[in-house]
N, C-alpha and C positions, 0 to 999 in steps of 0.2 A: 503493500500499500503505501501511495505518495505521500511524505509527511513533508508539507511545506513549511516555511520559516527561514529564516538567516540560518545560514553554515556557518559561517566566519565574519568577522571585522578584522581589517588589517590598518594600521597606524603607523605614524613616522616618530620613532624615539630619539633623543640623544646617546650617551654613549650606554652600551650594550649590560655593563656590569650592572648601572643601576638599575637600569630596566628590569633587568632579571630581580636584582633585590627588590624592588618593591613589588611587583608580581608576584612572585613565588614566596615572600615573607612576608609584608604586609598585609599582604590583599590571599595569600595561602593556596593561589592557584598550582595546581601540577604544570611544570614545563612538560611538554608533550612531545616536542620535537627542537631540536636544535639543528638545524640545516642553513643554507644559505640561501641570498636572495640569489632566483635561477639566472636572471638578468643583469645583475653586479655582483657575482661571486665573490667577491672582497668584503662583502658587509652580511653578516648574521642574518636570517631570518628564526624568530622566537616565536615558537607557537605554546600558549599557554591554556588550559583548559577543565576539564573536570578528571573524576578517577578513571573516565573511560573513554574520552579523548572523543566525545559524542559531537557531532555537528548540531551548532547552537549553544556551543558553550567556547567555541575557540577564539580566541582575543591573539593576534600576532602581530609583529613588528618587525619593522627595517631600522635597526639601529645605527643613524648616522650620525655621528658624533658630534660634525662639523656644522651640521644644516641648521640653516636662520630657523627663529621660532616661526613657526605658522600665525596665520591671522583668521579667526572665525569671521565665516563671512554667508552670504547666500551660496547656495549651490553645494552644501557641504553637511555632512553629520554634525549636529551639534552635539549629541552626547549621545554614550552608550550607557546603558544600563542593565546591571545585573541582577538577579534573583539572591532574596537571603530569607528565612525563616521570619513570620512577621514579628516574633518577640525579640528578634538580635538586634535592633538598629541602635538600640541604646549602646549596646556592645561596642557597634562598631562606630557609635559617634565617640565613645570612650576609646577607644584603641586609635581613633585618627587624634585626638587630643596627645594621647602618649606617643605617637610618632610624628608629630608634627606635621600631619597632612592636611593642608588645605581643605576646608570644606565650610558647607552653610549648615542652617538650623533645618531640622527636618522639617517637610512640609506635607499637604496632602495634595495628589492628583490624581485625577479620576477615583477619588475616595481609597487610594492608597497610599501609606506613609512611605517618601522618597529622601533619602539623604545622598545629595549631592555633593560631588568631592572631584580632586585635580592630582593628576598624577607628578610626579617630578618634572616632567616637559610642558605641564599645564592642559594636558588632555582633559578635556570634560566627560565626566563618567560620575555614576550614581547608584547607588541600591535601592532596590525597592521590598518592603516587608509584605511576604505574602503567606497566606494560611494555607496549611496542607503539603508544604513542599519540604518536609521534615526527611520524609520516606526516600527520596529520591538521590539518586548518585552525587557524590562530593567528594573533595579532596582536601585530606587535616593538613595544612604544613604551618609554621611560624605560631605555633602556641594557639591553634585556632580550631575549637572542639568543632564536634559535629551539627552541635544545636544550632551554631554562628555560620556554618559554612557556606560560600556561596555557591549556588546551583545553576550553574548556566547564565544566556541572557535572556533578560524581559524584553528588552527594546533598544531599538536606537531613535531618535529623534531626528530629523532631517531639516535643515533652514530650508527655504523655498521663497521664492517670489509668487509664486503662482502654484497653489496644490495641486488644481484639477489634471494636469498631463500626466502626472507624477502617479496621482492616483490611478488614472487608468491603466497603468502598467502593472500595479501591486494588485488589481482585481483581475486585470483580463489575464495576466501571466503568471503570477503569483500567487494565485489563490483568496489574498486577503479582501476583508471585505470592514465598510465604514463602520466603526462600531460606539463611538461615543464623540462629542466634541466638549472643548472645556476650554475659555478664553480664546487665544489664536492657535490653540492646539485642535488638530482634527488625528484621532486616534482610528489608525486600519488594523484588523486581527484575523488569523486564520483560527477557526474553530478547530476546538479539540488537538491543537500544538501546546505541546507545555510550556519549552522553551524555546527563546527566540522567534515567540508567535508573534508580535507588535512592532508594528513601527508607526508613531506618531511623526506627522507633518505638521511642522508651525511656519504659519504665512507672516513674512518679514519683509516685507517690499519696502523697495528705498536702500536698503543696508549695501554695502558694500561687495565686491566678489568676493568670494574667500580665496584667500594666498596660503596653499600647500608648503610646511614646514612640521619642525618638530613640536608635537602635541595634536599634530590635525589626523585626522582619520583619512587615507590613503585610499579605500573602495570599502564596501560593503558585499558580501558574497550570500546569496538563498543558493537553498537547496533544491538540488533535482537527485531522484534515487539512484540514476543509472544514463545513459548514453539517450538512451530511448526517449527519457522524459526531459531532457536538456533540450533534447530536438525537437520536441512539440514547445517548448518555450519559446525558443528560439524561431520556429515557425509564426507564432503567434506575434512576435517581436516586428516580423518583417512583414507579414500579410496584414495585421491589424493595425500597426503603430508606426511603419516604415521606416524601421530600424534595424541595420545589419549589423551584429554582433561580430568580432573578430572572429576569424577561426579558433578551431579547440587545441585550447594548450593542457600540455601533459604536465602535472605539476606534483608527480610520484604520487599524492595521498588523494588527490580528488584532478578531475578534470574541468578544466574552466573553460568559458567565453564569458568577453568583459564588452561592456556598452556602456555609452555617457544616456542616461535617462533625460526627459526632458528639462529637468531642473537644474541640471548639468553635475551631478553625483554619478561618480563613475557606481554601475553596479557589476558584479560577476554572479554569474550561474556557475556553482561549483557542484559536482556528484558525489555524493555519499560514499560509493566506492574509489577505491577499493580501501581507504581509509588508513588512519595513522600506524597501523603495528603493519604495514607491508612489507617493513624492510628491518623493523627489530622486535624482539618480542612485546607483549604488551605490558608487561611487570616491569620492563628496563626502558619504557618511553623515556625520551629525552636525555639519555644519559652519556650519548657518544654524539660526535659530528655525525651525519648523516650525508650523503652528497650525491647526486641524482648519476647514474650510469654514466653521462657524458662529460662529467667531471671527475670524476673519480683517479682518473690518470693526473691529473692535476693538486692531488689531496696534499702535496708538501707543500707546494707554493700558496695556495689556499689557506692552511693552517697558519705557514708562518706571517700571514697580512692580518690574521683575526686577532681583534685583541682576547686578553686573557679574561676568562667568565670566573674565575676562584681565586 
């Protein structure tokens, strides 16, 4: 059965070691894959997720140490939101104070308690407290117990000049439907999807366009069960919306096509298969540097230029 929703979110960070420390120790996420940017193999590509490295839990980074800070603007992901147990928001607020993490006071959004914060590069993140998620897969690290651990993505919000063209893609291609409206936010959701099943569109006409850099989301990826499901999504994009994605690209752990949606956010359609355990045991994910076959002959040169992570 096709499960729709987010597959992963990819962002740009500064120093790799700082990025790894924050997401593994402060947030307690699992490092599920340590590889390189296939288009820039002198740079890491770090993947963080839950215990199962499940689609819908994966946040990835290109750590470009000397990149300039990004500027939030129209045509970009504004905030990436994780799910946590409903009673854990107080724990996280206290932890952010202890760890010196910039954060805002909790507030209600669509009836749910949301705690917004930023990572060391200024990336906009949030936690939303939800009832009934305690039994879902989690990873515990950095002294975070199962009663407080993150359970994958809740949503992303996109900052747009006009919501309607993007909404047409979400509904026709990815199976979302409008669920609610609040202030300038329009919520789209996929019925029956537990993790990564919500996209919020924030209409903000007149803002400057986004400028990508550290702290920016590079792209967001939506799930396709397999190649056939991906091809059906591509067919709808071409036939119904006049958008032609890139050719399919093999990313080892999924196969991807990319396109700019009408609001200028870079979207990816990524297959669930073959998954992150294709080149290492599930119990050993993230422990060693993994390279695609085409780069394996250059391992020594690549390892020589990558910064130390520990």
